[in-house]
PDB file with one MODEL, atoms N, CA, C and O in Angstrom:
MODEL        1
ATOM      1  N   MET A   1      11.218  -7.114  24.244  1.00  0.00           N
ATOM      2  CA  MET A   1      10.396  -7.842  23.472  1.00  0.00           C
ATOM      3  C   MET A   1      11.087  -7.975  21.992  1.00  0.00           C
ATOM      4  O   MET A   1      11.859  -7.099  21.602  1.00  0.00           O
ATOM      5  N   ALA A   2      10.834  -8.883  21.353  1.00  0.00           N
ATOM      6  CA  ALA A   2      11.272  -8.976  19.885  1.00  0.00           C
ATOM      7  C   ALA A   2       9.932  -9.122  18.990  1.00  0.00           C
ATOM      8  O   ALA A   2       9.062  -9.970  19.188  1.00  0.00           O
ATOM      9  N   ALA A   3       9.922  -8.216  18.046  1.00  0.00           N
ATOM     10  CA  ALA A   3       8.740  -8.210  17.095  1.00  0.00           C
ATOM     11  C   ALA A   3       9.191  -8.077  15.803  1.00  0.00           C
ATOM     12  O   ALA A   3      10.292  -7.573  15.583  1.00  0.00           O
ATOM     13  N   ALA A   4       8.382  -8.516  14.812  1.00  0.00           N
ATOM     14  CA  ALA A   4       8.644  -8.510  13.412  1.00  0.00           C
ATOM     15  C   ALA A   4       7.494  -7.700  12.722  1.00  0.00           C
ATOM     16  O   ALA A   4       6.318  -8.058  12.782  1.00  0.00           O
ATOM     17  N   ARG A   5       7.919  -6.600  12.073  1.00  0.00           N
ATOM     18  CA  ARG A   5       6.771  -5.805  11.678  1.00  0.00           C
ATOM     19  C   ARG A   5       6.490  -6.251  10.095  1.00  0.00           C
ATOM     20  O   ARG A   5       7.396  -6.486   9.295  1.00  0.00           O
ATOM     21  N   VAL A   6       5.075  -6.323   9.793  1.00  0.00           N
ATOM     22  CA  VAL A   6       4.654  -6.851   8.548  1.00  0.00           C
ATOM     23  C   VAL A   6       3.562  -6.069   8.128  1.00  0.00           C
ATOM     24  O   VAL A   6       2.762  -5.605   8.941  1.00  0.00           O
ATOM     25  N   ASP A   7       3.463  -5.866   6.751  1.00  0.00           N
ATOM     26  CA  ASP A   7       2.366  -5.174   6.111  1.00  0.00           C
ATOM     27  C   ASP A   7       1.072  -6.039   6.349  1.00  0.00           C
ATOM     28  O   ASP A   7       1.099  -7.268   6.288  1.00  0.00           O
ATOM     29  N   ASP A   8       0.071  -5.398   6.593  1.00  0.00           N
ATOM     30  CA  ASP A   8      -1.299  -6.014   6.888  1.00  0.00           C
ATOM     31  C   ASP A   8      -1.730  -6.836   5.773  1.00  0.00           C
ATOM     32  O   ASP A   8      -2.386  -7.862   5.952  1.00  0.00           O
ATOM     33  N   ASN A   9      -1.371  -6.405   4.588  1.00  0.00           N
ATOM     34  CA  ASN A   9      -1.756  -7.306   3.374  1.00  0.00           C
ATOM     35  C   ASN A   9      -1.115  -8.531   3.339  1.00  0.00           C
ATOM     36  O   ASN A   9      -1.581  -9.425   2.633  1.00  0.00           O
ATOM     37  N   ASP A  10      -0.009  -8.722   4.067  1.00  0.00           N
ATOM     38  CA  ASP A  10       0.813 -10.005   4.104  1.00  0.00           C
ATOM     39  C   ASP A  10       0.580 -10.787   5.313  1.00  0.00           C
ATOM     40  O   ASP A  10       1.269 -11.768   5.592  1.00  0.00           O
ATOM     41  N   LEU A  11      -0.422 -10.347   6.063  1.00  0.00           N
ATOM     42  CA  LEU A  11      -0.684 -11.040   7.350  1.00  0.00           C
ATOM     43  C   LEU A  11      -2.018 -11.725   7.424  1.00  0.00           C
ATOM     44  O   LEU A  11      -3.040 -11.069   7.222  1.00  0.00           O
ATOM     45  N   ASP A  12      -2.066 -12.997   7.701  1.00  0.00           N
ATOM     46  CA  ASP A  12      -3.532 -13.656   7.898  1.00  0.00           C
ATOM     47  C   ASP A  12      -3.607 -14.124   9.289  1.00  0.00           C
ATOM     48  O   ASP A  12      -2.752 -14.912   9.695  1.00  0.00           O
ATOM     49  N   ILE A  13      -4.478 -13.745   9.996  1.00  0.00           N
ATOM     50  CA  ILE A  13      -4.750 -14.031  11.514  1.00  0.00           C
ATOM     51  C   ILE A  13      -5.882 -15.120  11.427  1.00  0.00           C
ATOM     52  O   ILE A  13      -6.982 -14.880  10.931  1.00  0.00           O
ATOM     53  N   ASP A  14      -5.538 -16.273  11.924  1.00  0.00           N
ATOM     54  CA  ASP A  14      -6.599 -17.289  12.096  1.00  0.00           C
ATOM     55  C   ASP A  14      -7.054 -17.451  13.556  1.00  0.00           C
ATOM     56  O   ASP A  14      -6.305 -17.939  14.402  1.00  0.00           O
ATOM     57  N   ASP A  15      -8.216 -17.059  13.812  1.00  0.00           N
ATOM     58  CA  ASP A  15      -8.748 -16.974  15.220  1.00  0.00           C
ATOM     59  C   ASP A  15     -10.109 -17.553  15.256  1.00  0.00           C
ATOM     60  O   ASP A  15     -11.120 -16.875  15.442  1.00  0.00           O
ATOM     61  N   PRO A  16     -10.097 -18.910  15.060  1.00  0.00           N
ATOM     62  CA  PRO A  16     -11.524 -19.597  14.919  1.00  0.00           C
ATOM     63  C   PRO A  16     -12.254 -19.587  16.350  1.00  0.00           C
ATOM     64  O   PRO A  16     -13.481 -19.613  16.448  1.00  0.00           O
ATOM     65  N   SER A  17     -11.464 -19.551  17.347  1.00  0.00           N
ATOM     66  CA  SER A  17     -12.268 -19.435  18.771  1.00  0.00           C
ATOM     67  C   SER A  17     -12.447 -17.972  19.240  1.00  0.00           C
ATOM     68  O   SER A  17     -12.864 -17.734  20.374  1.00  0.00           O
ATOM     69  N   ALA A  18     -12.165 -17.097  18.456  1.00  0.00           N
ATOM     70  CA  ALA A  18     -12.366 -15.675  18.750  1.00  0.00           C
ATOM     71  C   ALA A  18     -11.607 -15.274  20.077  1.00  0.00           C
ATOM     72  O   ALA A  18     -12.123 -14.476  20.861  1.00  0.00           O
ATOM     73  N   ALA A  19     -10.406 -15.827  20.305  1.00  0.00           N
ATOM     74  CA  ALA A  19      -9.725 -15.504  21.537  1.00  0.00           C
ATOM     75  C   ALA A  19      -8.933 -14.210  21.495  1.00  0.00           C
ATOM     76  O   ALA A  19      -8.543 -13.687  22.539  1.00  0.00           O
ATOM     77  N   LEU A  20      -8.663 -13.626  20.163  1.00  0.00           N
ATOM     78  CA  LEU A  20      -7.820 -12.407  20.150  1.00  0.00           C
ATOM     79  C   LEU A  20      -8.640 -11.175  20.586  1.00  0.00           C
ATOM     80  O   LEU A  20      -9.752 -10.877  20.152  1.00  0.00           O
ATOM     81  N   GLN A  21      -7.955 -10.532  21.470  1.00  0.00           N
ATOM     82  CA  GLN A  21      -8.559  -9.240  21.956  1.00  0.00           C
ATOM     83  C   GLN A  21      -7.648  -8.083  21.843  1.00  0.00           C
ATOM     84  O   GLN A  21      -6.454  -8.209  22.114  1.00  0.00           O
ATOM     85  N   TRP A  22      -8.209  -6.841  21.413  1.00  0.00           N
ATOM     86  CA  TRP A  22      -7.301  -5.868  21.179  1.00  0.00           C
ATOM     87  C   TRP A  22      -7.528  -4.783  22.428  1.00  0.00           C
ATOM     88  O   TRP A  22      -8.600  -4.585  23.000  1.00  0.00           O
ATOM     89  N   HIS A  23      -6.377  -4.193  22.680  1.00  0.00           N
ATOM     90  CA  HIS A  23      -6.401  -3.096  23.774  1.00  0.00           C
ATOM     91  C   HIS A  23      -5.908  -1.931  23.261  1.00  0.00           C
ATOM     92  O   HIS A  23      -4.728  -1.901  22.911  1.00  0.00           O
ATOM     93  N   GLU A  24      -6.695  -0.839  23.140  1.00  0.00           N
ATOM     94  CA  GLU A  24      -6.237   0.479  22.633  1.00  0.00           C
ATOM     95  C   GLU A  24      -5.505   1.405  23.617  1.00  0.00           C
ATOM     96  O   GLU A  24      -5.976   1.574  24.742  1.00  0.00           O
ATOM     97  N   LEU A  25      -4.410   1.990  23.248  1.00  0.00           N
ATOM     98  CA  LEU A  25      -3.716   2.966  24.011  1.00  0.00           C
ATOM     99  C   LEU A  25      -3.355   4.070  23.080  1.00  0.00           C
ATOM    100  O   LEU A  25      -3.446   3.838  21.874  1.00  0.00           O
ATOM    101  N   PRO A  26      -2.919   5.348  23.522  1.00  0.00           N
ATOM    102  CA  PRO A  26      -2.702   6.324  22.776  1.00  0.00           C
ATOM    103  C   PRO A  26      -1.768   6.140  21.617  1.00  0.00           C
ATOM    104  O   PRO A  26      -2.084   6.643  20.539  1.00  0.00           O
ATOM    105  N   LEU A  27      -0.599   5.438  21.739  1.00  0.00           N
ATOM    106  CA  LEU A  27       0.471   5.369  20.713  1.00  0.00           C
ATOM    107  C   LEU A  27       0.342   4.021  20.045  1.00  0.00           C
ATOM    108  O   LEU A  27       1.013   3.829  19.031  1.00  0.00           O
ATOM    109  N   ALA A  28      -0.454   3.060  20.504  1.00  0.00           N
ATOM    110  CA  ALA A  28      -0.467   1.702  19.847  1.00  0.00           C
ATOM    111  C   ALA A  28      -1.661   0.915  20.244  1.00  0.00           C
ATOM    112  O   ALA A  28      -2.318   1.174  21.253  1.00  0.00           O
ATOM    113  N   ARG A  29      -1.923  -0.057  19.418  1.00  0.00           N
ATOM    114  CA  ARG A  29      -3.050  -0.889  19.736  1.00  0.00           C
ATOM    115  C   ARG A  29      -2.444  -2.377  19.885  1.00  0.00           C
ATOM    116  O   ARG A  29      -1.718  -2.818  18.995  1.00  0.00           O
ATOM    117  N   TYR A  30      -2.725  -3.061  20.908  1.00  0.00           N
ATOM    118  CA  TYR A  30      -2.185  -4.342  21.332  1.00  0.00           C
ATOM    119  C   TYR A  30      -3.098  -5.482  21.215  1.00  0.00           C
ATOM    120  O   TYR A  30      -4.229  -5.387  21.693  1.00  0.00           O
ATOM    121  N   GLY A  31      -2.684  -6.635  20.579  1.00  0.00           N
ATOM    122  CA  GLY A  31      -3.481  -7.845  20.463  1.00  0.00           C
ATOM    123  C   GLY A  31      -2.903  -8.831  21.534  1.00  0.00           C
ATOM    124  O   GLY A  31      -1.695  -9.032  21.667  1.00  0.00           O
ATOM    125  N   PHE A  32      -3.856  -9.412  22.265  1.00  0.00           N
ATOM    126  CA  PHE A  32      -3.656 -10.280  23.352  1.00  0.00           C
ATOM    127  C   PHE A  32      -4.506 -11.596  23.146  1.00  0.00           C
ATOM    128  O   PHE A  32      -5.638 -11.490  22.673  1.00  0.00           O
ATOM    129  N   CYS A  33      -4.033 -12.745  23.461  1.00  0.00           N
ATOM    130  CA  CYS A  33      -4.817 -14.002  23.635  1.00  0.00           C
ATOM    131  C   CYS A  33      -5.776 -13.686  24.862  1.00  0.00           C
ATOM    132  O   CYS A  33      -5.381 -13.340  25.975  1.00  0.00           O
ATOM    133  N   GLY A  34      -7.033 -13.851  24.501  1.00  0.00           N
ATOM    134  CA  GLY A  34      -8.020 -13.686  25.542  1.00  0.00           C
ATOM    135  C   GLY A  34      -8.196 -14.972  26.629  1.00  0.00           C
ATOM    136  O   GLY A  34      -8.850 -14.944  27.671  1.00  0.00           O
ATOM    137  N   GLN A  35      -7.525 -15.956  26.153  1.00  0.00           N
ATOM    138  CA  GLN A  35      -7.561 -17.248  26.995  1.00  0.00           C
ATOM    139  C   GLN A  35      -6.307 -17.348  27.922  1.00  0.00           C
ATOM    140  O   GLN A  35      -6.418 -17.724  29.089  1.00  0.00           O
ATOM    141  N   CYS A  36      -5.149 -17.009  27.381  1.00  0.00           N
ATOM    142  CA  CYS A  36      -3.933 -17.118  28.255  1.00  0.00           C
ATOM    143  C   CYS A  36      -3.256 -15.740  28.604  1.00  0.00           C
ATOM    144  O   CYS A  36      -2.364 -15.686  29.451  1.00  0.00           O
ATOM    145  N   GLY A  37      -3.699 -14.641  27.934  1.00  0.00           N
ATOM    146  CA  GLY A  37      -3.112 -13.363  28.254  1.00  0.00           C
ATOM    147  C   GLY A  37      -1.793 -13.093  27.520  1.00  0.00           C
ATOM    148  O   GLY A  37      -1.162 -12.079  27.819  1.00  0.00           O
ATOM    149  N   SER A  38      -1.333 -13.931  26.580  1.00  0.00           N
ATOM    150  CA  SER A  38      -0.039 -13.712  25.987  1.00  0.00           C
ATOM    151  C   SER A  38      -0.326 -12.531  24.874  1.00  0.00           C
ATOM    152  O   SER A  38      -1.335 -12.348  24.193  1.00  0.00           O
ATOM    153  N   SER A  39       0.805 -11.856  24.921  1.00  0.00           N
ATOM    154  CA  SER A  39       0.981 -10.502  24.035  1.00  0.00           C
ATOM    155  C   SER A  39       1.263 -11.145  22.598  1.00  0.00           C
ATOM    156  O   SER A  39       2.266 -11.843  22.453  1.00  0.00           O
ATOM    157  N   LEU A  40       0.372 -10.911  21.520  1.00  0.00           N
ATOM    158  CA  LEU A  40       0.592 -11.424  20.267  1.00  0.00           C
ATOM    159  C   LEU A  40       1.103 -10.423  19.197  1.00  0.00           C
ATOM    160  O   LEU A  40       2.032 -10.723  18.446  1.00  0.00           O
ATOM    161  N   PHE A  41       0.474  -9.236  19.151  1.00  0.00           N
ATOM    162  CA  PHE A  41       0.705  -8.275  18.182  1.00  0.00           C
ATOM    163  C   PHE A  41       0.732  -6.852  18.849  1.00  0.00           C
ATOM    164  O   PHE A  41       0.417  -6.606  20.013  1.00  0.00           O
ATOM    165  N   PHE A  42       1.174  -5.945  17.881  1.00  0.00           N
ATOM    166  CA  PHE A  42       0.799  -4.504  18.238  1.00  0.00           C
ATOM    167  C   PHE A  42       0.882  -3.760  16.974  1.00  0.00           C
ATOM    168  O   PHE A  42       1.543  -4.163  16.017  1.00  0.00           O
ATOM    169  N   LYS A  43       0.208  -2.677  16.981  1.00  0.00           N
ATOM    170  CA  LYS A  43      -0.104  -1.764  15.710  1.00  0.00           C
ATOM    171  C   LYS A  43       0.298  -0.300  16.287  1.00  0.00           C
ATOM    172  O   LYS A  43      -0.394   0.297  17.112  1.00  0.00           O
ATOM    173  N   ALA A  44       1.402   0.153  15.791  1.00  0.00           N
ATOM    174  CA  ALA A  44       1.771   1.483  16.269  1.00  0.00           C
ATOM    175  C   ALA A  44       0.872   2.503  15.497  1.00  0.00           C
ATOM    176  O   ALA A  44       0.548   2.371  14.317  1.00  0.00           O
ATOM    177  N   SER A  45       0.511   3.538  16.315  1.00  0.00           N
ATOM    178  CA  SER A  45      -0.416   4.611  15.686  1.00  0.00           C
ATOM    179  C   SER A  45       0.156   5.247  14.389  1.00  0.00           C
ATOM    180  O   SER A  45      -0.601   5.608  13.488  1.00  0.00           O
ATOM    181  N   ASP A  46       1.438   5.371  14.315  1.00  0.00           N
ATOM    182  CA  ASP A  46       2.100   5.924  13.205  1.00  0.00           C
ATOM    183  C   ASP A  46       2.256   5.096  11.999  1.00  0.00           C
ATOM    184  O   ASP A  46       2.616   5.621  10.945  1.00  0.00           O
ATOM    185  N   ALA A  47       1.992   3.741  12.090  1.00  0.00           N
ATOM    186  CA  ALA A  47       1.996   2.916  11.038  1.00  0.00           C
ATOM    187  C   ALA A  47       0.734   1.937  11.004  1.00  0.00           C
ATOM    188  O   ALA A  47       0.890   0.718  11.082  1.00  0.00           O
ATOM    189  N   PRO A  48      -0.422   2.481  10.895  1.00  0.00           N
ATOM    190  CA  PRO A  48      -1.715   1.789  10.969  1.00  0.00           C
ATOM    191  C   PRO A  48      -1.876   0.538   9.937  1.00  0.00           C
ATOM    192  O   PRO A  48      -2.675  -0.375  10.143  1.00  0.00           O
ATOM    193  N   GLN A  49      -1.191   0.594   9.030  1.00  0.00           N
ATOM    194  CA  GLN A  49      -1.227  -0.448   7.867  1.00  0.00           C
ATOM    195  C   GLN A  49      -0.221  -1.523   8.110  1.00  0.00           C
ATOM    196  O   GLN A  49      -0.068  -2.342   7.204  1.00  0.00           O
ATOM    197  N   ARG A  50       0.514  -1.647   9.241  1.00  0.00           N
ATOM    198  CA  ARG A  50       1.388  -2.576   9.554  1.00  0.00           C
ATOM    199  C   ARG A  50       1.129  -3.190  11.000  1.00  0.00           C
ATOM    200  O   ARG A  50       0.617  -2.524  11.899  1.00  0.00           O
ATOM    201  N   THR A  51       1.493  -4.413  11.137  1.00  0.00           N
ATOM    202  CA  THR A  51       1.326  -5.065  12.460  1.00  0.00           C
ATOM    203  C   THR A  51       2.654  -5.710  12.783  1.00  0.00           C
ATOM    204  O   THR A  51       3.279  -6.410  11.987  1.00  0.00           O
ATOM    205  N   SER A  52       3.059  -5.401  14.093  1.00  0.00           N
ATOM    206  CA  SER A  52       4.250  -6.023  14.617  1.00  0.00           C
ATOM    207  C   SER A  52       3.752  -7.299  15.218  1.00  0.00           C
ATOM    208  O   SER A  52       2.770  -7.245  15.958  1.00  0.00           O
ATOM    209  N   VAL A  53       4.380  -8.528  14.951  1.00  0.00           N
ATOM    210  CA  VAL A  53       3.994  -9.780  15.461  1.00  0.00           C
ATOM    211  C   VAL A  53       5.231 -10.122  16.435  1.00  0.00           C
ATOM    212  O   VAL A  53       6.406  -9.886  16.153  1.00  0.00           O
ATOM    213  N   MET A  54       4.794 -10.695  17.582  1.00  0.00           N
ATOM    214  CA  MET A  54       5.671 -10.985  18.623  1.00  0.00           C
ATOM    215  C   MET A  54       6.487 -12.151  18.083  1.00  0.00           C
ATOM    216  O   MET A  54       5.877 -13.161  17.732  1.00  0.00           O
ATOM    217  N   VAL A  55       7.829 -12.100  17.984  1.00  0.00           N
ATOM    218  CA  VAL A  55       8.661 -13.266  17.311  1.00  0.00           C
ATOM    219  C   VAL A  55       8.447 -14.521  18.056  1.00  0.00           C
ATOM    220  O   VAL A  55       8.479 -15.569  17.411  1.00  0.00           O
ATOM    221  N   GLY A  56       8.233 -14.555  19.329  1.00  0.00           N
ATOM    222  CA  GLY A  56       7.989 -15.832  20.102  1.00  0.00           C
ATOM    223  C   GLY A  56       6.706 -16.584  19.656  1.00  0.00           C
ATOM    224  O   GLY A  56       6.549 -17.761  19.982  1.00  0.00           O
ATOM    225  N   THR A  57       5.852 -15.965  18.966  1.00  0.00           N
ATOM    226  CA  THR A  57       4.606 -16.693  18.414  1.00  0.00           C
ATOM    227  C   THR A  57       4.835 -17.276  17.090  1.00  0.00           C
ATOM    228  O   THR A  57       4.032 -18.096  16.644  1.00  0.00           O
ATOM    229  N   ILE A  58       5.918 -16.898  16.398  1.00  0.00           N
ATOM    230  CA  ILE A  58       6.302 -17.468  15.156  1.00  0.00           C
ATOM    231  C   ILE A  58       6.992 -18.825  15.164  1.00  0.00           C
ATOM    232  O   ILE A  58       8.067 -19.003  15.736  1.00  0.00           O
ATOM    233  N   GLU A  59       6.342 -19.762  14.517  1.00  0.00           N
ATOM    234  CA  GLU A  59       6.962 -21.162  14.540  1.00  0.00           C
ATOM    235  C   GLU A  59       8.303 -21.290  13.879  1.00  0.00           C
ATOM    236  O   GLU A  59       9.122 -22.077  14.353  1.00  0.00           O
ATOM    237  N   ASP A  60       8.596 -20.551  12.784  1.00  0.00           N
ATOM    238  CA  ASP A  60       9.815 -20.730  11.941  1.00  0.00           C
ATOM    239  C   ASP A  60      10.268 -19.289  11.703  1.00  0.00           C
ATOM    240  O   ASP A  60       9.632 -18.575  10.928  1.00  0.00           O
ATOM    241  N   VAL A  61      11.357 -18.840  12.353  1.00  0.00           N
ATOM    242  CA  VAL A  61      11.806 -17.399  12.115  1.00  0.00           C
ATOM    243  C   VAL A  61      12.926 -17.381  11.197  1.00  0.00           C
ATOM    244  O   VAL A  61      13.663 -16.395  11.179  1.00  0.00           O
ATOM    245  N   THR A  62      13.134 -18.395  10.414  1.00  0.00           N
ATOM    246  CA  THR A  62      14.154 -18.430   9.300  1.00  0.00           C
ATOM    247  C   THR A  62      13.899 -17.231   8.442  1.00  0.00           C
ATOM    248  O   THR A  62      12.773 -16.906   8.066  1.00  0.00           O
ATOM    249  N   GLY A  63      15.015 -16.583   8.146  1.00  0.00           N
ATOM    250  CA  GLY A  63      14.879 -15.416   7.160  1.00  0.00           C
ATOM    251  C   GLY A  63      14.581 -14.108   7.905  1.00  0.00           C
ATOM    252  O   GLY A  63      14.650 -13.063   7.259  1.00  0.00           O
ATOM    253  N   LEU A  64      14.273 -14.074   9.138  1.00  0.00           N
ATOM    254  CA  LEU A  64      14.193 -12.738   9.904  1.00  0.00           C
ATOM    255  C   LEU A  64      15.468 -12.274  10.239  1.00  0.00           C
ATOM    256  O   LEU A  64      16.284 -13.073  10.698  1.00  0.00           O
ATOM    257  N   ASP A  65      15.772 -11.041  10.069  1.00  0.00           N
ATOM    258  CA  ASP A  65      17.014 -10.358  10.393  1.00  0.00           C
ATOM    259  C   ASP A  65      16.702  -9.229  11.439  1.00  0.00           C
ATOM    260  O   ASP A  65      15.645  -8.597  11.452  1.00  0.00           O
ATOM    261  N   LEU A  66      17.712  -9.054  12.289  1.00  0.00           N
ATOM    262  CA  LEU A  66      17.525  -7.909  13.337  1.00  0.00           C
ATOM    263  C   LEU A  66      17.760  -6.556  12.619  1.00  0.00           C
ATOM    264  O   LEU A  66      18.812  -6.316  12.026  1.00  0.00           O
ATOM    265  N   ALA A  67      16.800  -5.744  12.698  1.00  0.00           N
ATOM    266  CA  ALA A  67      16.860  -4.482  11.961  1.00  0.00           C
ATOM    267  C   ALA A  67      17.347  -3.362  12.890  1.00  0.00           C
ATOM    268  O   ALA A  67      17.893  -2.377  12.393  1.00  0.00           O
ATOM    269  N   GLY A  68      17.172  -3.468  14.242  1.00  0.00           N
ATOM    270  CA  GLY A  68      17.625  -2.438  15.163  1.00  0.00           C
ATOM    271  C   GLY A  68      17.212  -2.746  16.503  1.00  0.00           C
ATOM    272  O   GLY A  68      16.473  -3.714  16.684  1.00  0.00           O
ATOM    273  N   VAL A  69      17.646  -1.955  17.576  1.00  0.00           N
ATOM    274  CA  VAL A  69      17.408  -2.159  18.972  1.00  0.00           C
ATOM    275  C   VAL A  69      16.807  -0.818  19.372  1.00  0.00           C
ATOM    276  O   VAL A  69      17.474   0.205  19.221  1.00  0.00           O
ATOM    277  N   TRP A  70      15.573  -0.779  19.877  1.00  0.00           N
ATOM    278  CA  TRP A  70      14.860   0.390  20.256  1.00  0.00           C
ATOM    279  C   TRP A  70      14.882   0.322  21.804  1.00  0.00           C
ATOM    280  O   TRP A  70      14.853  -0.775  22.361  1.00  0.00           O
ATOM    281  N   PHE A  71      14.929   1.397  22.457  1.00  0.00           N
ATOM    282  CA  PHE A  71      15.007   1.598  23.847  1.00  0.00           C
ATOM    283  C   PHE A  71      16.277   1.101  24.568  1.00  0.00           C
ATOM    284  O   PHE A  71      16.325   0.744  25.745  1.00  0.00           O
ATOM    285  N   ALA A  72      17.364   1.133  23.632  1.00  0.00           N
ATOM    286  CA  ALA A  72      18.629   0.586  24.043  1.00  0.00           C
ATOM    287  C   ALA A  72      19.172   1.328  25.279  1.00  0.00           C
ATOM    288  O   ALA A  72      19.944   0.705  26.008  1.00  0.00           O
ATOM    289  N   GLY A  73      18.833   2.644  25.598  1.00  0.00           N
ATOM    290  CA  GLY A  73      19.200   3.133  26.730  1.00  0.00           C
ATOM    291  C   GLY A  73      18.638   2.750  27.921  1.00  0.00           C
ATOM    292  O   GLY A  73      19.090   3.140  28.997  1.00  0.00           O
ATOM    293  N   GLU A  74      17.554   1.914  27.808  1.00  0.00           N
ATOM    294  CA  GLU A  74      16.946   1.144  29.053  1.00  0.00           C
ATOM    295  C   GLU A  74      17.459  -0.261  29.226  1.00  0.00           C
ATOM    296  O   GLU A  74      17.072  -0.985  30.143  1.00  0.00           O
ATOM    297  N   ALA A  75      18.348  -0.630  28.310  1.00  0.00           N
ATOM    298  CA  ALA A  75      18.798  -2.118  28.555  1.00  0.00           C
ATOM    299  C   ALA A  75      19.505  -2.295  29.776  1.00  0.00           C
ATOM    300  O   ALA A  75      20.257  -1.421  30.210  1.00  0.00           O
ATOM    301  N   GLN A  76      19.288  -3.479  30.407  1.00  0.00           N
ATOM    302  CA  GLN A  76      19.916  -3.864  31.621  1.00  0.00           C
ATOM    303  C   GLN A  76      21.384  -4.268  31.236  1.00  0.00           C
ATOM    304  O   GLN A  76      21.720  -4.548  30.085  1.00  0.00           O
ATOM    305  N   PRO A  77      22.221  -4.268  32.325  1.00  0.00           N
ATOM    306  CA  PRO A  77      23.738  -4.438  32.081  1.00  0.00           C
ATOM    307  C   PRO A  77      23.929  -5.966  31.513  1.00  0.00           C
ATOM    308  O   PRO A  77      24.906  -6.261  30.826  1.00  0.00           O
ATOM    309  N   HIS A  78      23.016  -6.810  31.823  1.00  0.00           N
ATOM    310  CA  HIS A  78      23.346  -8.160  31.389  1.00  0.00           C
ATOM    311  C   HIS A  78      22.889  -8.412  29.997  1.00  0.00           C
ATOM    312  O   HIS A  78      23.047  -9.528  29.503  1.00  0.00           O
ATOM    313  N   HIS A  79      22.294  -7.376  29.291  1.00  0.00           N
ATOM    314  CA  HIS A  79      21.784  -7.605  27.881  1.00  0.00           C
ATOM    315  C   HIS A  79      22.944  -7.290  26.959  1.00  0.00           C
ATOM    316  O   HIS A  79      23.538  -6.214  27.032  1.00  0.00           O
ATOM    317  N   LEU A  80      23.228  -8.136  26.183  1.00  0.00           N
ATOM    318  CA  LEU A  80      24.285  -7.927  25.063  1.00  0.00           C
ATOM    319  C   LEU A  80      23.581  -7.314  23.847  1.00  0.00           C
ATOM    320  O   LEU A  80      22.704  -7.943  23.255  1.00  0.00           O
ATOM    321  N   LEU A  81      23.959  -6.113  23.482  1.00  0.00           N
ATOM    322  CA  LEU A  81      23.354  -5.467  22.248  1.00  0.00           C
ATOM    323  C   LEU A  81      24.304  -5.510  21.080  1.00  0.00           C
ATOM    324  O   LEU A  81      25.408  -4.966  21.098  1.00  0.00           O
ATOM    325  N   SER A  82      23.805  -6.200  20.045  1.00  0.00           N
ATOM    326  CA  SER A  82      24.639  -6.334  18.813  1.00  0.00           C
ATOM    327  C   SER A  82      25.086  -5.071  18.369  1.00  0.00           C
ATOM    328  O   SER A  82      24.293  -4.130  18.398  1.00  0.00           O
ATOM    329  N   SER A  83      26.301  -4.904  17.942  1.00  0.00           N
ATOM    330  CA  SER A  83      26.912  -3.795  17.414  1.00  0.00           C
ATOM    331  C   SER A  83      26.766  -3.548  15.894  1.00  0.00           C
ATOM    332  O   SER A  83      27.118  -2.547  15.270  1.00  0.00           O
ATOM    333  N   ASP A  84      26.135  -4.738  15.402  1.00  0.00           N
ATOM    334  CA  ASP A  84      25.916  -4.729  13.888  1.00  0.00           C
ATOM    335  C   ASP A  84      24.595  -4.111  13.489  1.00  0.00           C
ATOM    336  O   ASP A  84      24.277  -4.108  12.300  1.00  0.00           O
ATOM    337  N   VAL A  85      23.767  -3.561  14.458  1.00  0.00           N
ATOM    338  CA  VAL A  85      22.487  -3.059  13.956  1.00  0.00           C
ATOM    339  C   VAL A  85      22.328  -1.745  14.680  1.00  0.00           C
ATOM    340  O   VAL A  85      22.965  -1.541  15.713  1.00  0.00           O
ATOM    341  N   PRO A  86      21.421  -0.756  14.130  1.00  0.00           N
ATOM    342  CA  PRO A  86      21.365   0.551  14.830  1.00  0.00           C
ATOM    343  C   PRO A  86      20.712   0.526  16.152  1.00  0.00           C
ATOM    344  O   PRO A  86      19.835  -0.294  16.422  1.00  0.00           O
ATOM    345  N   HIS A  87      21.152   1.454  17.008  1.00  0.00           N
ATOM    346  CA  HIS A  87      20.511   1.462  18.326  1.00  0.00           C
ATOM    347  C   HIS A  87      19.829   2.850  18.492  1.00  0.00           C
ATOM    348  O   HIS A  87      20.294   3.900  18.050  1.00  0.00           O
ATOM    349  N   HIS A  88      18.683   2.725  19.176  1.00  0.00           N
ATOM    350  CA  HIS A  88      17.921   3.994  19.439  1.00  0.00           C
ATOM    351  C   HIS A  88      17.652   4.007  20.836  1.00  0.00           C
ATOM    352  O   HIS A  88      17.313   2.984  21.432  1.00  0.00           O
ATOM    353  N   ALA A  89      17.814   5.351  21.506  1.00  0.00           N
ATOM    354  CA  ALA A  89      17.684   5.463  22.867  1.00  0.00           C
ATOM    355  C   ALA A  89      16.290   5.190  23.328  1.00  0.00           C
ATOM    356  O   ALA A  89      16.048   4.642  24.403  1.00  0.00           O
ATOM    357  N   GLY A  90      15.410   5.577  22.506  1.00  0.00           N
ATOM    358  CA  GLY A  90      13.973   5.354  22.824  1.00  0.00           C
ATOM    359  C   GLY A  90      13.191   4.755  21.826  1.00  0.00           C
ATOM    360  O   GLY A  90      13.599   3.761  21.226  1.00  0.00           O
ATOM    361  N   GLY A  91      11.934   5.350  21.559  1.00  0.00           N
ATOM    362  CA  GLY A  91      11.153   4.920  20.482  1.00  0.00           C
ATOM    363  C   GLY A  91      11.389   5.520  19.112  1.00  0.00           C
ATOM    364  O   GLY A  91      10.682   5.268  18.136  1.00  0.00           O
ATOM    365  N   ASP A  92      12.421   6.322  19.112  1.00  0.00           N
ATOM    366  CA  ASP A  92      12.697   7.222  17.883  1.00  0.00           C
ATOM    367  C   ASP A  92      13.061   6.378  16.694  1.00  0.00           C
ATOM    368  O   ASP A  92      13.630   5.322  16.972  1.00  0.00           O
ATOM    369  N   THR A  93      12.859   6.618  15.509  1.00  0.00           N
ATOM    370  CA  THR A  93      13.216   5.799  14.368  1.00  0.00           C
ATOM    371  C   THR A  93      14.381   6.342  13.622  1.00  0.00           C
ATOM    372  O   THR A  93      14.804   5.755  12.626  1.00  0.00           O
TER     373      THR A  93
ENDMDL
END
């Protein structure tokens, strides 16, 4: 998945139909669309003041830069990993 992490103070979520549903897990809280099931957000427990937004939900990604590749050790052979950004074997930072 590709996600962009943003401070909660800089994020506005407009949900007039109350479709957003959150699912709690030990290491993160995930936000899904209750109508179609799409994964929209996640909040890592180690950064509760920030929300990671799934890049596929953003209309214009101009200005976003790739900061790193996490779980690079699990990448499939057909995935090309950019050598220009840091790689992490798992969820380590």
